[in-house]
C-alpha positions, 0 to 999 in steps of 0.5 A: 937319426940324422939320416932320417931328418929329411922329408922326401919331396918332388921338386916339381909338385912339392910332393914326395917321390915314391921311388925313394920312399921304400928305401927311406922306410927300410932304413927307418925299420932297420933303425927301429929294429936295432933300437927296439922302437915301434914305428907306425905305418899310416895310410891316409885317404883324403876324401874330396867333394864330388864336384872335384872328383868328377873333373880330373884336370881341375886346378882347384883340386891341385891347389887343395891337395898341395894345401893338404900336403903342407898341413900334413908337413905341419902335423908330423915331425922332421924324422917322419916321412910322407909319400903321395901314392895317388890323387888322394892317398898318402902313406906316412911313417911315424918313428919311435911311437907308441900305439896310444901316441899314434892315435893322438897323432892321427887325431891331430892329422885329421883335425889339420886337414879335414876342414873347409877350404876357401878358394875365391867364392867357393867353399869345399869340405874335405874329410879324411880317413887313416889306417894304421899298422904298427911295426913290429906288432902288426907286421915285421915286413914292409909290404905287409905293413903297407897293405894292412894299413890300407885295409885299416883305412877302409875299416876306418871309412866303414865307421864314418868320415874323419876316423882312424883305425889301428890294426889289432890282429884281426882283418875286417873282411869287407875292408880286406876285399876292397884292398884285394880288388884295388891291388889286383885290378892293374893286373886284371887286363894283362891276365885277361880276367876282364871280359865283356858281356852284352845285354839285349835291348828290345824295341817294343814297336818293332817287336825285336832285339835292336841293341846290345849294351856292352858291360865289363865284367871281372872274374877274379881268381880268388873272389870270383865274379866281381860286380862292376859297381865294386871295381869301376870306382877303383879303375878311375882311381888308378887311371885305368878307366880310359883303357877299359873304355877303349878295350870295350870299344875295340871289341864292339868294333870287331863284333860289328865287323864279324857280323855285318849282316846284323843290324844291331846297335851296340851301346858303350858307356862313356864317362864325362872325363873320357868324353873330354879327352883331347884326342878322343874323336881321332882315337875313335876314328882310327879304330872305326877305320881299322875295322871299316864299320859304320859308326851308326851302329854304335851308341855312346852312353853318357850319364846325366851326372855331370857338373853344369860348368862342363856342359859347354865342353860336353856339348861341343864334343858330343856334336863332333861325335854326332857329326861322324855318325855315332848316336848318343844316349843320355843315361840315368836320366832324371838325376836332375843335373841338367837344366831344360835349356842345356838338355834340349841343346844336346845332340842326343837320340835316346834318353835312358831312364834312371833305375830309380824311376823303375823302382818308383813305378813299382812301389808307387803307381802315382809316378805313372803320370810323371813318367808319362809326361817325360815320355811325351816330352821325349817323343816331342823332341824326337827322342826314344826312351829306353827303360832298364832294370825291367825284371818281371812280367808286371814291370814289363806290362807297366812300361809297355803301357807307358809307350816307352820305346826300348826295354832292357833288363832281366825280363828280356835277358840277363847279360850274356857272352857275345856268342851265347847272346847271338844264339838266343835272340830268336828265342828272346823275341818269341818269348817277349812278343808272346808277353805283350797283351 
């Protein structure tokens, strides 16, 4: 047991080194097998507030996570092991433990780290979730123990914050799906399971399709088509979202180069974290120069869902992108994060109304006056208004009468592969134009 009497820590970050964890855990399981002891493998997720998760380089997050690790150390014994998996996740092995006692330890861990963290004048509420798989009852294999404990972590999350769940021999299908998506996502690019579809944007006054929005898709070999709403958060967690952005950007550039006669503007989603990458402008210019295409055919969509303390940096970077020819769209307009003074100083060309506006108009016609005022304000500022999520004829008529500029949604067309969409543009334009009263 003396060999186990040491936690594994990285000398630079004061966090465990993952490379040593499996060796340590194999040793623990061998010891438990020999002396017929139970060992609990616990998967812990720390749930950070949104203002921290939206800003990857935040020093406050680093301080909090180091504080969390110190508290974890104080909640377990020297014979137990902690490993940091990623920004928010840990695996903990607890040796020579019964299931009942493991439950008590999980409660103690949660009470130690789920707290209000005070940093200067700021207060941050941190919560957590723990999944547990017991050796040898849950599984006798190292990899299975880790996977099952992670599935149980999601099961605990489904029941609420600051909960734990111990594997009882039956998987929760929803939790299992989440783990399968998160585990398989790093291989999706290599195996070319990710692909791009395009949804057309119809310009009302011009009576034609003037834009395509680029949308990433995933065809999973076992789960089939997976919605981006499901897998994009995992891309952020495992640090692959930037790779996906550049993959989409390069394919769009290829399309423009191959179809130089088509005056189509391609819109690409750009997160705030990508926008703040130090070499973003240079990297985009390299790809643009590689395909010799005009930047004016690309619109970068940023969401309004950013924190006020990043507005200055966002503004500077957007002005650089605008200077080299990109157009800028503000997506999900209406969430309310920008003050008016911040908004009018941004170099944007389009505002894209939040989907809730579309749903609100359908449910309650009194919102027409509010939306009409927003459209007038946008036009007075020289901006065009894009409405997405328009699904049927009646919605289309409502938004047409509100003098919006561009309509996007299933009524225009579902997202399609690039070649299929090119071949259907004329039919789309004929059908939509015939629908205008």
